[in-house]
C-alpha positions, 0 to 999 in steps of 0.5 A: 098204624093209627086204626091197629093203635085205637084196637090195642088201645081198646084192649088195654082198657077193657082187660088186656091180655084176657080179651088178647085172648080172644083173638088167638086161633080158634077154630070149630068142630067140623061139622057132619056130612052132608049127604044130600044132592043139589036140587035141581034147577032149570036157569033160563039161557039169559040169566047172568051173575055181575058185580058193581064194586061200591068202595073198600074199609082197610081191615086186618087179617085179626079182626076178619077171623080168630087166628088171623094176624095182626098187621097183615092188611085184608080190604075189605069189598063192599060190592052189590051183586047183580042177577039178571033174569027174564023175570025180573032182575034183582041186586043183592045189597046195596053197598056205598052209596053218594051219602056215605060219609053222612051216613059212616057219621051216624054209626057207633062212634066205636067203629067211627074210631076203628074203620076206615072208608075209600069210596068207590061209585055207587051201584045204581051211578054204575047202571046209569052209566050202562044205559039200565035203568034201576027202576026196571029192577024186580027189586033189591034183597038185602043180605042184612040191614047193616050200613054197608049193605044198604047205603046204596039204596040212597040212590035207588028210590022207590025199587023194592027191597026185599026183606023178611020178618026178623029183619024188619024187626030189626030195622024198626028197633032200636038197635045202633046197628041198624040206624042208617037203614032207618034214616033212608026213611020210608022205603019200597018194603017188599016183605017175604017168607021163607015158604018152602021146607027145607035146602041143603041143611036149611030148614027152609027156604025160598025159591024166587022164580019158581026155577030152581035159579034163585034161593033163598035160606033163613042165616040168621045170627049177623043179625035175626034176619041174615039170608043168604042167596044160592044163585046158579047161572044156565052154564050149571056154575053155583054161586053162594053170596053169603052176606055176613057171615063170615068176612073172609074165606078164612072163616070157611075153610078153617074154620073159624069165628069172627074174634068175640069182640068183634061179634060183641059190637054187632050184637051178634047170635053167635049160637045161632052164626055157628049153626050155619057156618057149619052148614055152609062148611058141610056144603063147601066140602061136598059141593066144592065147586059152588063158589063162597062169596062171603060180603067183604072179601075181596081175592073170593069177588075178585073172580066175579066180572065187573058189571057190565061183563057178567057170568051166565 
């Protein structure tokens, strides 16, 4: 309730009715149908995928997508995803770390005033508890560098952190939403480039291990270097790790973007985000078997086995 009242107070201060209107339902146009087929993949049998829950944040559907209801609680999960592959294991995002309390206090005051979070077990601790040596990771691939995706890097010293050039520039800028990434000091950044051509409607891609099993595509908008990862398992099961392209599946299913106020607080590029969102909408219609994982949709992540269990 405190969170809801804080947001309503802000609405009144900033313009009342006009701003409140931006929380009303507003769907995006349907994209053209995707005409291609799924690219070939030769995923090796030992490959697998697991999730590591690291905490959550309490929110409302109204803040997750246009048309969501005030008073409808949503738990925003903070999960890392471990993809094990014979050529190298990758952790996608790091979730909350052991110093998340300190990290949270570095964030803009408005975010602190309107957010409530619950700490879980950091990914590094979960890995160690199962005898997994995090130092053997080929890297942590950031879907983007916001605090809830980088906080857990505090427990993974020396592990390569994969970032593309636009996201590296975002981290090194004075943007307040990248302050936690900057506070972590000289991380072992591993730059990568999208060296391949078009992939599933996206203009470029990086086939990480050369077998089609892990493919990264640029999806700017939420941040300049936001990235989506397409994962194909040996069983043929396909996942798309969407980062914060949308916060909840309704963003894809309606489709709908976030309300105006959260978009402005984040500093999103609306045009680029809409373009990439509609690409995923088109893929969802063409390939309904593709399991979409918005980074903070607890319902979607509930279908993924928790480490050390795994999907293969």
